[in-house]
C-alpha positions as CSV (number, residue, x, y, z in Angstrom):
1,M,0.0,0.0,0.0
2,K,1.2,3.5,-0.8
3,L,1.5,5.5,2.4
4,L,0.7,9.2,2.3
5,R,3.6,11.1,3.7
6,T,2.5,14.7,3.0
7,L,-0.6,16.3,1.5
8,R,0.1,19.9,0.2
9,L,-2.3,22.7,0.0
10,P,-2.0,24.9,-3.1
11,G,0.4,27.7,-2.7
12,T,1.8,26.7,0.7
13,P,4.8,24.3,0.1
14,W,7.0,26.2,2.6
15,W,4.8,27.2,5.5
16,L,5.4,24.1,7.6
17,A,9.1,24.9,7.7
18,L,8.4,28.4,8.7
19,L,6.2,27.2,11.5
20,S,9.0,25.1,12.8
21,L,11.3,28.0,12.9
22,A,8.7,30.3,14.5
23,G,7.8,28.0,17.4
24,C,4.5,26.6,16.0
25,S,2.1,28.5,18.2
26,Q,-1.4,27.2,18.7
27,E,-4.5,29.3,17.8
28,T,-6.8,29.5,20.8
29,R,-10.2,30.9,21.4
30,A,-13.3,30.0,23.4
31,P,-16.2,28.2,21.7
32,D,-18.7,30.5,20.1
33,L,-21.6,28.4,21.5
34,I,-22.1,25.6,23.9
35,S,-25.0,23.5,22.6
36,Q,-26.5,20.6,24.6
37,Y,-27.6,17.2,23.3
38,Q,-29.3,14.4,25.2
39,S,-28.2,10.8,25.5
40,A,-29.6,8.2,27.8
41,G,-31.2,11.0,29.9
42,T,-27.9,12.9,30.3
43,A,-27.2,16.4,29.0
44,L,-23.9,16.6,27.2
45,A,-22.1,19.5,25.6
46,L,-21.1,20.3,22.1
47,H,-18.5,23.1,21.8
48,V,-19.2,25.0,18.6
49,F,-16.7,27.1,16.7
50,R,-18.4,29.1,13.9
51,P,-16.5,30.0,10.7
52,T,-14.6,33.2,11.5
53,H,-15.0,35.2,8.3
54,A,-18.0,33.4,6.7
55,A,-21.4,34.9,6.0
56,G,-24.6,33.1,7.0
57,G,-25.7,29.9,5.4
58,R,-24.6,26.3,5.6
59,H,-20.9,25.4,6.1
60,P,-18.8,22.3,5.8
61,T,-18.9,20.8,9.3
62,I,-16.5,18.7,11.3
63,L,-17.6,16.9,14.4
64,F,-14.7,15.9,16.7
65,F,-14.6,13.3,19.5
66,H,-11.8,13.5,22.1
67,G,-9.6,10.7,23.2
68,G,-8.9,9.2,26.7
69,A,-9.6,5.5,26.4
70,W,-13.4,6.1,26.9
71,Q,-12.5,6.9,30.5
72,Q,-11.3,10.5,30.7
73,G,-10.6,13.6,28.7
74,G,-12.9,16.3,27.3
75,P,-13.8,18.4,24.2
76,G,-11.1,20.9,25.0
77,Q,-8.6,18.5,23.4
78,F,-9.6,19.7,20.0
79,H,-10.3,23.4,20.7
80,G,-7.1,24.4,19.0
81,Q,-7.9,22.4,15.8
82,C,-11.4,23.7,15.8
83,A,-10.2,27.3,16.1
84,E,-7.8,26.8,13.3
85,L,-10.4,25.1,11.1
86,A,-13.0,27.8,11.8
87,S,-10.5,30.4,10.7
88,H,-10.5,28.6,7.3
89,G,-14.3,28.5,6.9
90,Y,-15.3,25.3,8.6
91,L,-18.0,24.9,11.2
92,C,-16.2,22.8,13.9
93,I,-17.8,21.1,16.8
94,S,-16.0,19.2,19.7
95,A,-18.3,16.8,21.6
96,A,-18.4,15.7,25.2
97,Y,-19.6,12.2,25.9
98,R,-20.0,10.0,29.0
99,L,-16.8,8.6,30.5
100,A,-16.0,5.7,32.7
101,R,-14.4,7.8,35.4
102,S,-17.1,10.4,35.6
103,H,-20.2,8.5,34.7
104,G,-19.3,4.8,35.2
105,T,-20.1,4.1,31.6
106,S,-18.7,1.7,29.0
107,P,-17.3,2.2,25.5
108,A,-20.7,1.0,24.2
109,D,-22.3,3.9,26.0
110,A,-19.8,6.3,24.5
111,V,-20.8,5.0,21.1
112,A,-24.4,5.7,21.9
113,D,-23.5,9.2,22.9
114,A,-21.6,9.8,19.7
115,R,-24.6,8.7,17.7
116,A,-26.8,11.0,19.7
117,A,-24.3,13.9,19.1
118,L,-24.3,13.3,15.3
119,R,-28.1,13.1,15.3
120,H,-28.3,16.4,17.2
121,V,-26.1,18.1,14.7
122,R,-28.2,16.8,11.8
123,E,-31.5,17.7,13.5
124,H,-30.3,21.2,14.4
125,A,-28.3,21.8,11.2
126,A,-30.2,25.0,10.3
127,E,-29.6,26.8,13.5
128,L,-26.0,25.7,13.7
129,G,-25.2,26.5,10.1
130,A,-24.2,23.0,9.3
131,D,-24.2,21.5,5.8
132,K,-25.5,17.9,6.3
133,Q,-24.1,17.0,2.9
134,R,-20.6,18.0,3.9
135,L,-20.4,16.5,7.4
136,V,-17.1,15.1,8.5
137,L,-16.5,12.9,11.6
138,A,-13.1,13.2,13.3
139,G,-11.4,12.1,16.5
140,G,-8.3,11.0,18.3
141,S,-7.6,7.6,19.8
142,A,-10.9,6.5,21.5
143,G,-12.5,9.5,19.8
144,G,-11.2,8.2,16.5
145,H,-12.8,4.9,17.3
146,L,-16.1,6.6,17.9
147,A,-15.9,8.5,14.6
148,A,-14.9,5.3,12.7
149,L,-17.6,3.2,14.3
150,L,-20.3,5.6,13.4
151,A,-19.3,5.3,9.8
152,T,-18.8,1.5,9.8
153,G,-21.1,0.1,12.5
154,Q,-24.2,-1.6,11.2
155,Q,-26.0,-2.4,14.4
156,D,-28.4,0.6,13.9
157,G,-29.2,-0.2,10.3
158,P,-27.4,0.1,7.0
159,A,-26.0,3.6,6.2
160,A,-27.6,4.9,9.4
161,E,-24.7,7.3,9.9
162,A,-23.7,8.2,6.3
163,V,-21.1,11.1,6.4
164,A,-19.0,12.7,3.8
165,A,-15.5,11.9,5.2
166,L,-13.6,10.6,8.2
167,V,-10.3,12.0,9.6
168,L,-8.9,9.7,12.3
169,F,-6.0,10.6,14.6
170,N,-4.3,7.4,15.9
171,P,-7.8,5.7,16.1
172,M,-8.5,2.4,17.9
173,L,-9.6,0.4,14.9
174,N,-9.2,-3.3,15.8
175,L,-10.5,-4.4,19.2
176,A,-10.1,-8.2,18.6
177,P,-8.8,-10.4,21.4
178,G,-5.1,-9.8,22.0
179,R,-5.3,-6.2,20.7
180,P,-4.9,-3.1,22.9
181,D,-8.0,-2.2,24.9
182,H,-9.8,-5.4,24.0
183,E,-10.5,-6.0,27.7
184,L,-12.5,-2.7,27.9
185,V,-14.9,-3.9,25.2
186,A,-15.3,-7.7,25.8
187,P,-17.6,-9.4,25.2
188,Q,-19.1,-6.9,22.8
189,W,-15.8,-6.4,21.0
190,R,-16.9,-7.5,17.5
191,S,-19.8,-5.0,17.3
192,L,-17.5,-2.3,18.6
193,S,-14.5,-3.0,16.4
194,P,-14.5,-0.7,13.3
195,Y,-12.3,-3.1,11.3
196,H,-14.8,-5.9,11.9
197,Q,-17.7,-3.6,10.8
198,L,-16.2,-2.3,7.6
199,H,-18.6,-2.2,4.6
200,S,-18.6,-0.8,1.1
201,R,-20.2,2.5,2.2
202,L,-17.2,3.8,4.1
203,P,-16.7,7.5,3.3
204,P,-13.3,8.8,2.2
205,T,-11.0,8.3,5.1
206,L,-7.7,9.8,6.3
207,I,-5.8,8.1,9.1
208,L,-3.0,10.0,10.8
209,L,-0.6,7.9,12.8
210,G,2.9,7.7,14.3
211,D,5.2,4.8,13.4
212,R,6.0,4.2,17.0
213,D,2.4,4.0,18.3
214,R,2.1,1.0,20.6
215,E,-1.7,1.3,20.9
216,V,-2.3,1.5,17.1
217,P,0.5,-0.2,15.2
218,V,1.0,0.9,11.6
219,S,0.1,-2.7,10.5
220,T,-3.4,-2.2,12.1
221,A,-4.1,0.9,10.1
222,E,-2.6,-0.6,7.0
223,A,-5.0,-3.6,7.3
224,F,-7.9,-1.3,7.8
225,C,-7.1,0.8,4.7
226,A,-6.4,-2.4,2.7
227,R,-9.8,-3.8,3.6
228,A,-11.5,-0.5,2.9
229,Q,-9.9,-0.3,-0.5
230,Q,-10.9,-3.9,-1.3
231,L,-14.5,-2.9,-0.6
232,G,-14.2,0.0,-3.0
233,G,-13.5,2.8,-0.6
234,V,-10.8,5.5,-0.4
235,C,-8.5,5.2,2.6
236,R,-5.3,7.2,3.1
237,L,-2.6,6.6,5.7
238,D,-0.3,9.4,6.7
239,V,2.5,8.1,8.9
240,A,4.7,10.4,11.0
241,R,8.2,9.1,11.6
242,N,9.5,8.5,15.2
243,Q,6.1,9.4,16.7
244,G,4.0,7.6,19.3
245,H,0.4,7.7,20.4
246,G,-1.1,11.2,20.7
247,F,1.7,12.8,18.6
248,F,-0.8,15.2,17.0
249,N,-1.5,17.1,20.3
250,H,0.1,20.5,20.5
251,S,1.4,19.7,24.0
252,R,3.3,16.8,22.6
253,S,4.6,18.2,19.3
254,P,3.7,21.7,18.0
255,W,5.2,20.7,14.7
256,H,3.0,17.6,14.2
257,Y,0.0,19.4,15.5
258,H,0.3,21.8,12.6
259,R,1.4,19.2,10.1
260,T,-1.6,17.0,10.8
261,L,-4.0,19.9,10.5
262,H,-2.3,20.7,7.2
263,S,-2.8,17.1,6.0
264,M,-6.4,17.2,7.2
265,R,-7.3,20.3,5.3
266,A,-5.5,19.1,2.2
267,F,-7.4,15.8,2.3
268,L,-10.8,17.4,2.8
269,Q,-10.1,19.8,-0.1
270,E,-9.1,16.9,-2.3
271,V,-12.3,15.0,-1.6
272,G,-14.4,18.1,-2.2
273,I,-15.2,19.2,1.4
274,A,-14.0,22.7,1.5
275,P,-15.5,26.1,2.2
276,R,-17.0,27.8,-0.9
């Protein structure tokens, strides 16, 4: 399989090097809106970042799910990415969901919350300014798992969660016995394992991964992409050298934080999901 090392945006072949020299600062701002959705009787937050310079109407929309092994974390993990993406014309939303440490819940409950969050965005698209035809799911680690499973899982009916694209940051893709985090999902592992739920309707997918990731080995992502391609889908794998799990977070590597955002925007532009 051909691995995608770098995706370039038109007219910016040099900016990553400049960011490296400048210290790679992170754009920060508070969410423009905290919207609430309901799942299993619990009110949960959606942190909404509206496009910075866009007029009214519907905008390409990215719904992020944070990482933390379905046990911890919060939507603030992707505030930086959302602020940056909003500055380029995207409506970006970072979702909270129930966690084992705060709610005593399981990964299956987190999946239910993610489905409810996506349903809320669809049902409230007009007031949020979301374009339901250009809706992207994204996430990191356990959040990448949630995004992937919403687009692959079939337990709620075929094509129940059709979306325009997936962008997955070191996602948990294979939860079979012997794999990392299997013990957290047994005995439901097969219905919760994105690799084992793959089908021909998978949207165009970008996976961003470090080659030293112990939680998600490169071979796991390669197998996922190979299977997706066998089924007729588009799946790209962007591998960062000498990087481990969580490499895309600004606190871990400002350089890779910006590089993965660059790859994400280039991929979305390539598959036709870009602000007009």
